[in-house]
PyMOL Python script that loads the backbone (N, CA, C, O; Angstrom):
from pymol import cmd

cmd.read_pdbstr("""\
ATOM      1  N   MET A   1     -58.305 145.565 143.588  1.00  0.00           N
ATOM      2  CA  MET A   1     -57.804 144.218 143.693  1.00  0.00           C
ATOM      3  C   MET A   1     -58.893 143.357 144.324  1.00  0.00           C
ATOM      4  O   MET A   1     -59.602 143.807 145.223  1.00  0.00           O
ATOM      5  N   THR A   2     -59.018 142.165 143.869  1.00  0.00           N
ATOM      6  CA  THR A   2     -60.037 141.250 144.378  1.00  0.00           C
ATOM      7  C   THR A   2     -59.403 140.147 145.214  1.00  0.00           C
ATOM      8  O   THR A   2     -58.212 139.859 145.094  1.00  0.00           O
ATOM      9  N   THR A   3     -60.218 139.540 146.056  1.00  0.00           N
ATOM     10  CA  THR A   3     -59.746 138.400 146.845  1.00  0.00           C
ATOM     11  C   THR A   3     -59.693 137.136 145.994  1.00  0.00           C
ATOM     12  O   THR A   3     -58.993 136.183 146.337  1.00  0.00           O
ATOM     13  N   GLY A   4     -60.422 137.127 144.897  1.00  0.00           N
ATOM     14  CA  GLY A   4     -60.454 135.958 144.033  1.00  0.00           C
ATOM     15  C   GLY A   4     -61.403 134.883 144.517  1.00  0.00           C
ATOM     16  O   GLY A   4     -61.456 133.798 143.938  1.00  0.00           O
ATOM     17  N   ALA A   5     -62.151 135.166 145.564  1.00  0.00           N
ATOM     18  CA  ALA A   5     -63.063 134.160 146.114  1.00  0.00           C
ATOM     19  C   ALA A   5     -64.436 134.769 146.326  1.00  0.00           C
ATOM     20  O   ALA A   5     -64.565 135.963 146.598  1.00  0.00           O
ATOM     21  N   PHE A   6     -65.448 133.945 146.201  1.00  0.00           N
ATOM     22  CA  PHE A   6     -66.811 134.362 146.494  1.00  0.00           C
ATOM     23  C   PHE A   6     -67.120 133.878 147.900  1.00  0.00           C
ATOM     24  O   PHE A   6     -67.610 132.767 148.099  1.00  0.00           O
ATOM     25  N   SER A   7     -66.822 134.739 148.877  1.00  0.00           N
ATOM     26  CA  SER A   7     -67.040 134.344 150.265  1.00  0.00           C
ATOM     27  C   SER A   7     -67.213 135.585 151.127  1.00  0.00           C
ATOM     28  O   SER A   7     -66.868 136.698 150.728  1.00  0.00           O
ATOM     29  N   ILE A   8     -67.748 135.369 152.305  1.00  0.00           N
ATOM     30  CA  ILE A   8     -67.854 136.424 153.295  1.00  0.00           C
ATOM     31  C   ILE A   8     -66.597 136.338 154.146  1.00  0.00           C
ATOM     32  O   ILE A   8     -66.224 135.256 154.600  1.00  0.00           O
ATOM     33  N   GLY A   9     -65.944 137.469 154.363  1.00  0.00           N
ATOM     34  CA  GLY A   9     -64.675 137.463 155.072  1.00  0.00           C
ATOM     35  C   GLY A   9     -63.557 137.139 154.107  1.00  0.00           C
ATOM     36  O   GLY A   9     -63.793 136.939 152.916  1.00  0.00           O
ATOM     37  N   LEU A  10     -62.365 137.086 154.608  1.00  0.00           N
ATOM     38  CA  LEU A  10     -61.188 136.839 153.780  1.00  0.00           C
ATOM     39  C   LEU A  10     -60.457 135.623 154.303  1.00  0.00           C
ATOM     40  O   LEU A  10     -59.963 135.625 155.431  1.00  0.00           O
ATOM     41  N   ASP A  11     -60.384 134.582 153.488  1.00  0.00           N
ATOM     42  CA  ASP A  11     -59.633 133.383 153.846  1.00  0.00           C
ATOM     43  C   ASP A  11     -58.232 133.548 153.271  1.00  0.00           C
ATOM     44  O   ASP A  11     -58.033 133.424 152.062  1.00  0.00           O
ATOM     45  N   LEU A  12     -57.272 133.824 154.131  1.00  0.00           N
ATOM     46  CA  LEU A  12     -55.914 134.091 153.684  1.00  0.00           C
ATOM     47  C   LEU A  12     -55.257 132.892 153.021  1.00  0.00           C
ATOM     48  O   LEU A  12     -54.263 133.052 152.313  1.00  0.00           O
ATOM     49  N   ASP A  13     -55.787 131.699 153.233  1.00  0.00           N
ATOM     50  CA  ASP A  13     -55.240 130.504 152.596  1.00  0.00           C
ATOM     51  C   ASP A  13     -55.695 130.364 151.148  1.00  0.00           C
ATOM     52  O   ASP A  13     -55.109 129.594 150.386  1.00  0.00           O
ATOM     53  N   LEU A  14     -56.731 131.098 150.764  1.00  0.00           N
ATOM     54  CA  LEU A  14     -57.290 130.954 149.419  1.00  0.00           C
ATOM     55  C   LEU A  14     -57.008 132.127 148.491  1.00  0.00           C
ATOM     56  O   LEU A  14     -57.411 132.104 147.328  1.00  0.00           O
ATOM     57  N   ILE A  15     -56.318 133.158 148.989  1.00  0.00           N
ATOM     58  CA  ILE A  15     -56.093 134.330 148.145  1.00  0.00           C
ATOM     59  C   ILE A  15     -54.972 134.079 147.147  1.00  0.00           C
ATOM     60  O   ILE A  15     -54.119 133.213 147.345  1.00  0.00           O
ATOM     61  N   GLY A  16     -54.994 134.857 146.067  1.00  0.00           N
ATOM     62  CA  GLY A  16     -54.001 134.710 145.016  1.00  0.00           C
ATOM     63  C   GLY A  16     -52.660 135.327 145.382  1.00  0.00           C
ATOM     64  O   GLY A  16     -52.543 136.057 146.366  1.00  0.00           O
ATOM     65  N   ASP A  17     -51.664 135.025 144.583  1.00  0.00           N
ATOM     66  CA  ASP A  17     -50.307 135.498 144.838  1.00  0.00           C
ATOM     67  C   ASP A  17     -50.195 137.016 144.795  1.00  0.00           C
ATOM     68  O   ASP A  17     -49.424 137.599 145.557  1.00  0.00           O
ATOM     69  N   ASP A  18     -50.967 137.675 143.900  1.00  0.00           N
ATOM     70  CA  ASP A  18     -50.915 139.138 143.814  1.00  0.00           C
ATOM     71  C   ASP A  18     -51.367 139.776 145.120  1.00  0.00           C
ATOM     72  O   ASP A  18     -50.723 140.701 145.614  1.00  0.00           O
ATOM     73  N   LEU A  19     -52.470 139.287 145.683  1.00  0.00           N
ATOM     74  CA  LEU A  19     -52.965 139.837 146.940  1.00  0.00           C
ATOM     75  C   LEU A  19     -52.025 139.495 148.092  1.00  0.00           C
ATOM     76  O   LEU A  19     -51.819 140.322 148.981  1.00  0.00           O
ATOM     77  N   LYS A  20     -51.453 138.297 148.093  1.00  0.00           N
ATOM     78  CA  LYS A  20     -50.481 137.938 149.130  1.00  0.00           C
ATOM     79  C   LYS A  20     -49.293 138.891 149.101  1.00  0.00           C
ATOM     80  O   LYS A  20     -48.795 139.294 150.152  1.00  0.00           O
ATOM     81  N   ALA A  21     -48.840 139.251 147.915  1.00  0.00           N
ATOM     82  CA  ALA A  21     -47.715 140.176 147.787  1.00  0.00           C
ATOM     83  C   ALA A  21     -48.079 141.553 148.325  1.00  0.00           C
ATOM     84  O   ALA A  21     -47.277 142.183 149.014  1.00  0.00           O
ATOM     85  N   GLU A  22     -49.289 142.025 148.013  1.00  0.00           N
ATOM     86  CA  GLU A  22     -49.736 143.329 148.525  1.00  0.00           C
ATOM     87  C   GLU A  22     -49.832 143.324 150.041  1.00  0.00           C
ATOM     88  O   GLU A  22     -49.422 144.284 150.695  1.00  0.00           O
ATOM     89  N   ILE A  23     -50.367 142.256 150.599  1.00  0.00           N
ATOM     90  CA  ILE A  23     -50.489 142.157 152.057  1.00  0.00           C
ATOM     91  C   ILE A  23     -49.110 142.159 152.705  1.00  0.00           C
ATOM     92  O   ILE A  23     -48.918 142.793 153.743  1.00  0.00           O
ATOM     93  N   SER A  24     -48.158 141.465 152.115  1.00  0.00           N
ATOM     94  CA  SER A  24     -46.817 141.405 152.710  1.00  0.00           C
ATOM     95  C   SER A  24     -46.133 142.774 152.710  1.00  0.00           C
ATOM     96  O   SER A  24     -45.238 143.017 153.519  1.00  0.00           O
ATOM     97  N   ARG A  25     -46.549 143.668 151.808  1.00  0.00           N
ATOM     98  CA  ARG A  25     -45.974 145.023 151.755  1.00  0.00           C
ATOM     99  C   ARG A  25     -46.723 146.021 152.639  1.00  0.00           C
ATOM    100  O   ARG A  25     -46.272 147.152 152.822  1.00  0.00           O
ATOM    101  N   ALA A  26     -47.857 145.607 153.182  1.00  0.00           N
ATOM    102  CA  ALA A  26     -48.671 146.521 153.983  1.00  0.00           C
ATOM    103  C   ALA A  26     -48.074 146.719 155.375  1.00  0.00           C
ATOM    104  O   ALA A  26     -47.396 145.839 155.906  1.00  0.00           O
ATOM    105  N   GLY A  27     -48.337 147.876 155.948  1.00  0.00           N
ATOM    106  CA  GLY A  27     -47.924 148.126 157.324  1.00  0.00           C
ATOM    107  C   GLY A  27     -48.939 147.607 158.315  1.00  0.00           C
ATOM    108  O   GLY A  27     -48.590 147.252 159.441  1.00  0.00           O
ATOM    109  N   VAL A  28     -50.210 147.560 157.898  1.00  0.00           N
ATOM    110  CA  VAL A  28     -51.311 147.070 158.728  1.00  0.00           C
ATOM    111  C   VAL A  28     -52.483 146.735 157.806  1.00  0.00           C
ATOM    112  O   VAL A  28     -52.653 147.354 156.756  1.00  0.00           O
ATOM    113  N   ILE A  29     -53.275 145.769 158.201  1.00  0.00           N
ATOM    114  CA  ILE A  29     -54.515 145.436 157.505  1.00  0.00           C
ATOM    115  C   ILE A  29     -55.656 145.990 158.343  1.00  0.00           C
ATOM    116  O   ILE A  29     -55.730 145.723 159.542  1.00  0.00           O
ATOM    117  N   ILE A  30     -56.544 146.759 157.727  1.00  0.00           N
ATOM    118  CA  ILE A  30     -57.750 147.227 158.392  1.00  0.00           C
ATOM    119  C   ILE A  30     -58.869 146.285 157.957  1.00  0.00           C
ATOM    120  O   ILE A  30     -59.234 146.257 156.782  1.00  0.00           O
ATOM    121  N   ALA A  31     -59.408 145.523 158.888  1.00  0.00           N
ATOM    122  CA  ALA A  31     -60.431 144.523 158.593  1.00  0.00           C
ATOM    123  C   ALA A  31     -61.741 144.944 159.247  1.00  0.00           C
ATOM    124  O   ALA A  31     -61.873 144.874 160.469  1.00  0.00           O
ATOM    125  N   LYS A  32     -62.708 145.379 158.447  1.00  0.00           N
ATOM    126  CA  LYS A  32     -63.984 145.854 158.957  1.00  0.00           C
ATOM    127  C   LYS A  32     -65.007 144.722 158.949  1.00  0.00           C
ATOM    128  O   LYS A  32     -65.167 144.021 157.950  1.00  0.00           O
ATOM    129  N   GLY A  33     -65.681 144.558 160.052  1.00  0.00           N
ATOM    130  CA  GLY A  33     -66.785 143.615 160.129  1.00  0.00           C
ATOM    131  C   GLY A  33     -66.435 142.295 160.785  1.00  0.00           C
ATOM    132  O   GLY A  33     -65.290 141.842 160.780  1.00  0.00           O
ATOM    133  N   MET A  34     -67.485 141.693 161.355  1.00  0.00           N
ATOM    134  CA  MET A  34     -67.339 140.424 162.065  1.00  0.00           C
ATOM    135  C   MET A  34     -66.868 139.296 161.160  1.00  0.00           C
ATOM    136  O   MET A  34     -66.118 138.427 161.605  1.00  0.00           O
ATOM    137  N   ALA A  35     -67.290 139.291 159.903  1.00  0.00           N
ATOM    138  CA  ALA A  35     -66.903 138.200 159.000  1.00  0.00           C
ATOM    139  C   ALA A  35     -65.388 138.155 158.817  1.00  0.00           C
ATOM    140  O   ALA A  35     -64.796 137.077 158.767  1.00  0.00           O
ATOM    141  N   ASN A  36     -64.770 139.315 158.718  1.00  0.00           N
ATOM    142  CA  ASN A  36     -63.313 139.327 158.590  1.00  0.00           C
ATOM    143  C   ASN A  36     -62.653 138.844 159.874  1.00  0.00           C
ATOM    144  O   ASN A  36     -61.660 138.118 159.820  1.00  0.00           O
ATOM    145  N   TYR A  37     -63.186 139.234 161.020  1.00  0.00           N
ATOM    146  CA  TYR A  37     -62.656 138.733 162.288  1.00  0.00           C
ATOM    147  C   TYR A  37     -62.784 137.209 162.359  1.00  0.00           C
ATOM    148  O   TYR A  37     -61.838 136.509 162.718  1.00  0.00           O
ATOM    149  N   GLU A  38     -63.966 136.716 162.011  1.00  0.00           N
ATOM    150  CA  GLU A  38     -64.199 135.268 162.084  1.00  0.00           C
ATOM    151  C   GLU A  38     -63.299 134.497 161.122  1.00  0.00           C
ATOM    152  O   GLU A  38     -62.847 133.400 161.450  1.00  0.00           O
ATOM    153  N   SER A  39     -63.035 135.046 159.954  1.00  0.00           N
ATOM    154  CA  SER A  39     -62.254 134.304 158.965  1.00  0.00           C
ATOM    155  C   SER A  39     -60.752 134.514 159.091  1.00  0.00           C
ATOM    156  O   SER A  39     -59.982 133.685 158.606  1.00  0.00           O
ATOM    157  N   MET A  40     -60.308 135.606 159.733  1.00  0.00           N
ATOM    158  CA  MET A  40     -58.880 135.908 159.748  1.00  0.00           C
ATOM    159  C   MET A  40     -58.225 135.824 161.122  1.00  0.00           C
ATOM    160  O   MET A  40     -56.996 135.810 161.195  1.00  0.00           O
ATOM    161  N   SER A  41     -58.972 135.769 162.195  1.00  0.00           N
ATOM    162  CA  SER A  41     -58.371 135.891 163.531  1.00  0.00           C
ATOM    163  C   SER A  41     -57.456 134.726 163.900  1.00  0.00           C
ATOM    164  O   SER A  41     -56.630 134.863 164.802  1.00  0.00           O
ATOM    165  N   ASP A  42     -57.581 133.607 163.238  1.00  0.00           N
ATOM    166  CA  ASP A  42     -56.680 132.483 163.505  1.00  0.00           C
ATOM    167  C   ASP A  42     -55.512 132.444 162.535  1.00  0.00           C
ATOM    168  O   ASP A  42     -54.705 131.515 162.570  1.00  0.00           O
ATOM    169  N   SER A  43     -55.415 133.445 161.668  1.00  0.00           N
ATOM    170  CA  SER A  43     -54.360 133.497 160.659  1.00  0.00           C
ATOM    171  C   SER A  43     -53.258 134.452 161.087  1.00  0.00           C
ATOM    172  O   SER A  43     -53.457 135.309 161.948  1.00  0.00           O
ATOM    173  N   ASP A  44     -52.101 134.292 160.475  1.00  0.00           N
ATOM    174  CA  ASP A  44     -51.001 135.231 160.679  1.00  0.00           C
ATOM    175  C   ASP A  44     -50.485 135.664 159.316  1.00  0.00           C
ATOM    176  O   ASP A  44     -49.646 134.989 158.720  1.00  0.00           O
ATOM    177  N   PRO A  45     -50.990 136.800 158.819  1.00  0.00           N
ATOM    178  CA  PRO A  45     -50.553 137.256 157.509  1.00  0.00           C
ATOM    179  C   PRO A  45     -49.159 137.877 157.527  1.00  0.00           C
ATOM    180  O   PRO A  45     -48.638 138.248 156.475  1.00  0.00           O
ATOM    181  N   GLY A  46     -48.551 137.995 158.700  1.00  0.00           N
ATOM    182  CA  GLY A  46     -47.219 138.574 158.793  1.00  0.00           C
ATOM    183  C   GLY A  46     -47.220 140.078 159.012  1.00  0.00           C
ATOM    184  O   GLY A  46     -46.158 140.685 159.146  1.00  0.00           O
ATOM    185  N   VAL A  47     -48.394 140.682 159.050  1.00  0.00           N
ATOM    186  CA  VAL A  47     -48.530 142.112 159.354  1.00  0.00           C
ATOM    187  C   VAL A  47     -49.654 142.264 160.372  1.00  0.00           C
ATOM    188  O   VAL A  47     -50.536 141.409 160.444  1.00  0.00           O
ATOM    189  N   PRO A  48     -49.637 143.336 161.161  1.00  0.00           N
ATOM    190  CA  PRO A  48     -50.708 143.539 162.141  1.00  0.00           C
ATOM    191  C   PRO A  48     -52.074 143.703 161.462  1.00  0.00           C
ATOM    192  O   PRO A  48     -52.169 144.191 160.336  1.00  0.00           O
ATOM    193  N   ILE A  49     -53.115 143.287 162.166  1.00  0.00           N
ATOM    194  CA  ILE A  49     -54.494 143.447 161.695  1.00  0.00           C
ATOM    195  C   ILE A  49     -55.251 144.264 162.737  1.00  0.00           C
ATOM    196  O   ILE A  49     -55.200 143.970 163.931  1.00  0.00           O
ATOM    197  N   ALA A  50     -55.953 145.292 162.269  1.00  0.00           N
ATOM    198  CA  ALA A  50     -56.846 146.071 163.121  1.00  0.00           C
ATOM    199  C   ALA A  50     -58.268 145.702 162.732  1.00  0.00           C
ATOM    200  O   ALA A  50     -58.721 146.029 161.635  1.00  0.00           O
ATOM    201  N   TYR A  51     -58.972 145.023 163.626  1.00  0.00           N
ATOM    202  CA  TYR A  51     -60.360 144.631 163.384  1.00  0.00           C
ATOM    203  C   TYR A  51     -61.276 145.727 163.910  1.00  0.00           C
ATOM    204  O   TYR A  51     -61.125 146.177 165.046  1.00  0.00           O
ATOM    205  N   LEU A  52     -62.216 146.150 163.095  1.00  0.00           N
ATOM    206  CA  LEU A  52     -63.221 147.137 163.474  1.00  0.00           C
ATOM    207  C   LEU A  52     -64.572 146.480 163.276  1.00  0.00           C
ATOM    208  O   LEU A  52     -64.922 146.125 162.151  1.00  0.00           O
ATOM    209  N   MET A  53     -65.349 146.309 164.351  1.00  0.00           N
ATOM    210  CA  MET A  53     -66.596 145.561 164.215  1.00  0.00           C
ATOM    211  C   MET A  53     -67.547 145.844 165.367  1.00  0.00           C
ATOM    212  O   MET A  53     -67.195 146.496 166.350  1.00  0.00           O
ATOM    213  N   ARG A  54     -68.742 145.342 165.217  1.00  0.00           N
ATOM    214  CA  ARG A  54     -69.696 145.251 166.313  1.00  0.00           C
ATOM    215  C   ARG A  54     -69.862 143.766 166.613  1.00  0.00           C
ATOM    216  O   ARG A  54     -70.098 142.967 165.706  1.00  0.00           O
ATOM    217  N   ALA A  55     -69.738 143.402 167.872  1.00  0.00           N
ATOM    218  CA  ALA A  55     -69.899 142.010 168.291  1.00  0.00           C
ATOM    219  C   ALA A  55     -71.395 141.713 168.356  1.00  0.00           C
ATOM    220  O   ALA A  55     -72.048 142.003 169.359  1.00  0.00           O
ATOM    221  N   LYS A  56     -71.936 141.133 167.283  1.00  0.00           N
ATOM    222  CA  LYS A  56     -73.383 140.967 167.153  1.00  0.00           C
ATOM    223  C   LYS A  56     -73.913 139.623 167.636  1.00  0.00           C
ATOM    224  O   LYS A  56     -75.127 139.431 167.713  1.00  0.00           O
ATOM    225  N   CYS A  57     -73.025 138.696 167.962  1.00  0.00           N
ATOM    226  CA  CYS A  57     -73.518 137.386 168.408  1.00  0.00           C
ATOM    227  C   CYS A  57     -72.717 136.932 169.621  1.00  0.00           C
ATOM    228  O   CYS A  57     -71.614 137.416 169.879  1.00  0.00           O
ATOM    229  N   VAL A  58     -73.295 135.995 170.354  1.00  0.00           N
ATOM    230  CA  VAL A  58     -72.687 135.521 171.598  1.00  0.00           C
ATOM    231  C   VAL A  58     -71.299 134.904 171.367  1.00  0.00           C
ATOM    232  O   VAL A  58     -70.375 135.239 172.109  1.00  0.00           O
ATOM    233  N   PRO A  59     -71.105 134.019 170.374  1.00  0.00           N
ATOM    234  CA  PRO A  59     -69.768 133.421 170.225  1.00  0.00           C
ATOM    235  C   PRO A  59     -68.665 134.450 169.952  1.00  0.00           C
ATOM    236  O   PRO A  59     -67.580 134.363 170.528  1.00  0.00           O
ATOM    237  N   VAL A  60     -68.937 135.416 169.085  1.00  0.00           N
ATOM    238  CA  VAL A  60     -67.919 136.425 168.777  1.00  0.00           C
ATOM    239  C   VAL A  60     -67.701 137.321 169.982  1.00  0.00           C
ATOM    240  O   VAL A  60     -66.556 137.604 170.337  1.00  0.00           O
ATOM    241  N   ALA A  61     -68.774 137.776 170.621  1.00  0.00           N
ATOM    242  CA  ALA A  61     -68.638 138.613 171.813  1.00  0.00           C
ATOM    243  C   ALA A  61     -67.841 137.888 172.896  1.00  0.00           C
ATOM    244  O   ALA A  61     -66.985 138.488 173.546  1.00  0.00           O
ATOM    245  N   ALA A  62     -68.119 136.612 173.088  1.00  0.00           N
ATOM    246  CA  ALA A  62     -67.401 135.838 174.100  1.00  0.00           C
ATOM    247  C   ALA A  62     -65.917 135.718 173.751  1.00  0.00           C
ATOM    248  O   ALA A  62     -65.065 135.806 174.635  1.00  0.00           O
ATOM    249  N   SER A  63     -65.604 135.518 172.470  1.00  0.00           N
ATOM    250  CA  SER A  63     -64.200 135.379 172.076  1.00  0.00           C
ATOM    251  C   SER A  63     -63.431 136.682 172.284  1.00  0.00           C
ATOM    252  O   SER A  63     -62.213 136.671 172.466  1.00  0.00           O
ATOM    253  N   LEU A  64     -64.151 137.803 172.255  1.00  0.00           N
ATOM    254  CA  LEU A  64     -63.536 139.112 172.454  1.00  0.00           C
ATOM    255  C   LEU A  64     -63.607 139.576 173.906  1.00  0.00           C
ATOM    256  O   LEU A  64     -62.941 140.538 174.287  1.00  0.00           O
ATOM    257  N   GLY A  65     -64.423 138.883 174.723  1.00  0.00           N
ATOM    258  CA  GLY A  65     -64.587 139.257 176.124  1.00  0.00           C
ATOM    259  C   GLY A  65     -65.386 140.538 176.313  1.00  0.00           C
ATOM    260  O   GLY A  65     -65.106 141.328 177.214  1.00  0.00           O
ATOM    261  N   VAL A  66     -66.398 140.739 175.443  1.00  0.00           N
ATOM    262  CA  VAL A  66     -67.232 141.948 175.516  1.00  0.00           C
ATOM    263  C   VAL A  66     -68.705 141.555 175.482  1.00  0.00           C
ATOM    264  O   VAL A  66     -69.034 140.443 175.069  1.00  0.00           O
ATOM    265  N   PRO A  67     -69.597 142.450 175.911  1.00  0.00           N
ATOM    266  CA  PRO A  67     -71.029 142.170 175.797  1.00  0.00           C
ATOM    267  C   PRO A  67     -71.483 142.209 174.334  1.00  0.00           C
ATOM    268  O   PRO A  67     -70.917 142.937 173.519  1.00  0.00           O
ATOM    269  N   VAL A  68     -72.504 141.423 174.015  1.00  0.00           N
ATOM    270  CA  VAL A  68     -73.110 141.463 172.680  1.00  0.00           C
ATOM    271  C   VAL A  68     -73.558 142.898 172.401  1.00  0.00           C
ATOM    272  O   VAL A  68     -74.114 143.567 173.272  1.00  0.00           O
ATOM    273  N   GLY A  69     -73.310 143.355 171.186  1.00  0.00           N
ATOM    274  CA  GLY A  69     -73.675 144.702 170.778  1.00  0.00           C
ATOM    275  C   GLY A  69     -72.562 145.721 170.952  1.00  0.00           C
ATOM    276  O   GLY A  69     -72.720 146.882 170.574  1.00  0.00           O
ATOM    277  N   SER A  70     -71.440 145.303 171.519  1.00  0.00           N
ATOM    278  CA  SER A  70     -70.319 146.224 171.722  1.00  0.00           C
ATOM    279  C   SER A  70     -69.617 146.549 170.413  1.00  0.00           C
ATOM    280  O   SER A  70     -69.443 145.683 169.555  1.00  0.00           O
ATOM    281  N   ASN A  71     -69.215 147.810 170.271  1.00  0.00           N
ATOM    282  CA  ASN A  71     -68.333 148.203 169.184  1.00  0.00           C
ATOM    283  C   ASN A  71     -66.907 147.900 169.626  1.00  0.00           C
ATOM    284  O   ASN A  71     -66.518 148.208 170.753  1.00  0.00           O
ATOM    285  N   VAL A  72     -66.132 147.294 168.732  1.00  0.00           N
ATOM    286  CA  VAL A  72     -64.817 146.778 169.120  1.00  0.00           C
ATOM    287  C   VAL A  72     -63.761 147.186 168.109  1.00  0.00           C
ATOM    288  O   VAL A  72     -63.992 147.164 166.900  1.00  0.00           O
ATOM    289  N   VAL A  73     -62.605 147.557 168.624  1.00  0.00           N
ATOM    290  CA  VAL A  73     -61.381 147.653 167.840  1.00  0.00           C
ATOM    291  C   VAL A  73     -60.402 146.694 168.499  1.00  0.00           C
ATOM    292  O   VAL A  73     -60.092 146.828 169.683  1.00  0.00           O
ATOM    293  N   ARG A  74     -59.919 145.727 167.728  1.00  0.00           N
ATOM    294  CA  ARG A  74     -58.990 144.750 168.276  1.00  0.00           C
ATOM    295  C   ARG A  74     -57.745 144.743 167.399  1.00  0.00           C
ATOM    296  O   ARG A  74     -57.836 144.624 166.178  1.00  0.00           O
ATOM    297  N   LEU A  75     -56.586 144.870 168.031  1.00  0.00           N
ATOM    298  CA  LEU A  75     -55.333 144.832 167.301  1.00  0.00           C
ATOM    299  C   LEU A  75     -54.696 143.477 167.501  1.00  0.00           C
ATOM    300  O   LEU A  75     -54.607 142.980 168.624  1.00  0.00           O
ATOM    301  N   GLN A  76     -54.253 142.878 166.406  1.00  0.00           N
ATOM    302  CA  GLN A  76     -53.646 141.554 166.436  1.00  0.00           C
ATOM    303  C   GLN A  76     -52.308 141.606 165.700  1.00  0.00           C
ATOM    304  O   GLN A  76     -52.209 142.213 164.634  1.00  0.00           O
ATOM    305  N   GLY A  77     -51.316 140.994 166.246  1.00  0.00           N
ATOM    306  CA  GLY A  77     -50.049 140.851 165.543  1.00  0.00           C
ATOM    307  C   GLY A  77     -49.072 141.998 165.696  1.00  0.00           C
ATOM    308  O   GLY A  77     -48.119 142.108 164.925  1.00  0.00           O
ATOM    309  N   LEU A  78     -49.300 142.869 166.697  1.00  0.00           N
ATOM    310  CA  LEU A  78     -48.343 143.947 166.929  1.00  0.00           C
ATOM    311  C   LEU A  78     -47.097 143.364 167.558  1.00  0.00           C
ATOM    312  O   LEU A  78     -47.174 142.506 168.437  1.00  0.00           O
ATOM    313  N   LYS A  79     -45.972 143.827 167.111  1.00  0.00           N
ATOM    314  CA  LYS A  79     -44.701 143.292 167.664  1.00  0.00           C
ATOM    315  C   LYS A  79     -43.920 144.369 168.333  1.00  0.00           C
ATOM    316  O   LYS A  79     -42.834 144.113 168.853  1.00  0.00           O
TER     317      LYS A  79
END
""", "prot")
cmd.dss("prot")
cmd.show_as("cartoon", "prot")
cmd.util.cbc("prot")
cmd.orient("prot")
């Protein structure tokens, strides 16, 4: 399945209906990489997101409260 967009990261506002339906049926989204964190962390897809990344720049590291270069797992949307 494709996101339908030519972009780095996933913009949940721009994905097609088929992908939205798949996401709504998921138990969790595994999002690898800083680009997915940067593009999705302000979104609420309705399911938890597990971000797996290395904080490679100061703004992302600061938003996560970790030193630059840290490996991070961040869970978002757990209820």
